[in-house]
Each structure stands twice: as structure tokens, then as C-alpha cells.
PyMOL CGO cylinders between C-alpha atoms (Angstrom):
from pymol import cmd
from pymol.cgo import CYLINDER

trace = [
    CYLINDER, 0.25, 0.21, -0.02, 2.97, 2.24, 0.34, 0.3, 1, 1, 1, 1, 1, 1,
    CYLINDER, 2.97, 2.24, 0.34, 3.37, 2.62, -3.26, 0.3, 1, 1, 1, 1, 1, 1,
    CYLINDER, 3.37, 2.62, -3.26, -0.24, 3.38, -3.71, 0.3, 1, 1, 1, 1, 1, 1,
    CYLINDER, -0.24, 3.38, -3.71, 0.06, 6.30, -1.09, 0.3, 1, 1, 1, 1, 1, 1,
    CYLINDER, 0.06, 6.30, -1.09, 2.60, 7.98, -3.13, 0.3, 1, 1, 1, 1, 1, 1,
    CYLINDER, 2.60, 7.98, -3.13, 0.89, 7.88, -6.33, 0.3, 1, 1, 1, 1, 1, 1,
    CYLINDER, 0.89, 7.88, -6.33, -2.47, 9.10, -4.74, 0.3, 1, 1, 1, 1, 1, 1,
    CYLINDER, -2.47, 9.10, -4.74, -0.52, 11.86, -3.11, 0.3, 1, 1, 1, 1, 1, 1,
    CYLINDER, -0.52, 11.86, -3.11, 3.32, 12.67, -5.16, 0.3, 1, 1, 1, 1, 1, 1,
    CYLINDER, 3.32, 12.67, -5.16, 3.35, 15.77, -3.40, 0.3, 1, 1, 1, 1, 1, 1,
    CYLINDER, 3.35, 15.77, -3.40, 1.99, 15.10, 0.21, 0.3, 1, 1, 1, 1, 1, 1,
    CYLINDER, 1.99, 15.10, 0.21, 4.82, 12.17, 1.16, 0.3, 1, 1, 1, 1, 1, 1,
    CYLINDER, 4.82, 12.17, 1.16, 7.27, 15.31, 0.60, 0.3, 1, 1, 1, 1, 1, 1,
    CYLINDER, 7.27, 15.31, 0.60, 5.48, 17.10, 3.26, 0.3, 1, 1, 1, 1, 1, 1,
    CYLINDER, 5.48, 17.10, 3.26, 4.32, 14.47, 5.06, 0.3, 1, 1, 1, 1, 1, 1,
    CYLINDER, 4.32, 14.47, 5.06, 8.16, 13.05, 5.50, 0.3, 1, 1, 1, 1, 1, 1,
    CYLINDER, 8.16, 13.05, 5.50, 8.14, 15.47, 8.60, 0.3, 1, 1, 1, 1, 1, 1,
    CYLINDER, 8.14, 15.47, 8.60, 6.11, 13.19, 10.60, 0.3, 1, 1, 1, 1, 1, 1,
    CYLINDER, 6.11, 13.19, 10.60, 2.56, 12.91, 9.59, 0.3, 1, 1, 1, 1, 1, 1,
    CYLINDER, 2.56, 12.91, 9.59, 3.82, 10.46, 7.00, 0.3, 1, 1, 1, 1, 1, 1,
    CYLINDER, 3.82, 10.46, 7.00, 4.29, 8.06, 10.00, 0.3, 1, 1, 1, 1, 1, 1,
    CYLINDER, 4.29, 8.06, 10.00, 1.01, 8.73, 11.09, 0.3, 1, 1, 1, 1, 1, 1,
    CYLINDER, 1.01, 8.73, 11.09, -0.81, 8.04, 7.85, 0.3, 1, 1, 1, 1, 1, 1,
    CYLINDER, -0.81, 8.04, 7.85, 1.52, 4.94, 7.04, 0.3, 1, 1, 1, 1, 1, 1,
    CYLINDER, 1.52, 4.94, 7.04, 0.37, 3.18, 10.49, 0.3, 1, 1, 1, 1, 1, 1,
    CYLINDER, 0.37, 3.18, 10.49, -3.21, 4.27, 9.46, 0.3, 1, 1, 1, 1, 1, 1,
    CYLINDER, -3.21, 4.27, 9.46, -3.01, 2.42, 6.07, 0.3, 1, 1, 1, 1, 1, 1,
    CYLINDER, -3.01, 2.42, 6.07, -1.09, -0.57, 7.78, 0.3, 1, 1, 1, 1, 1, 1,
]
cmd.load_cgo(trace, "trace")
């Protein structure tokens, strides 16, 4: 699912790389 999230939000991972990215990854997992 990691690839799916990146494709759906190519500009989000960049800004989420600061912190929200871990929260979103956990939610998806």
C-alpha cells in the first residue's frame, strides 16, 4: 500500500516526510 499512497499523493509524502507520514502509514497498515 506504500506505493499506492505515494501515487495518490506524490506531493504529500514530501511534506508528510516530516511526521504525518508515519501516522498515515500506520493508519493504512
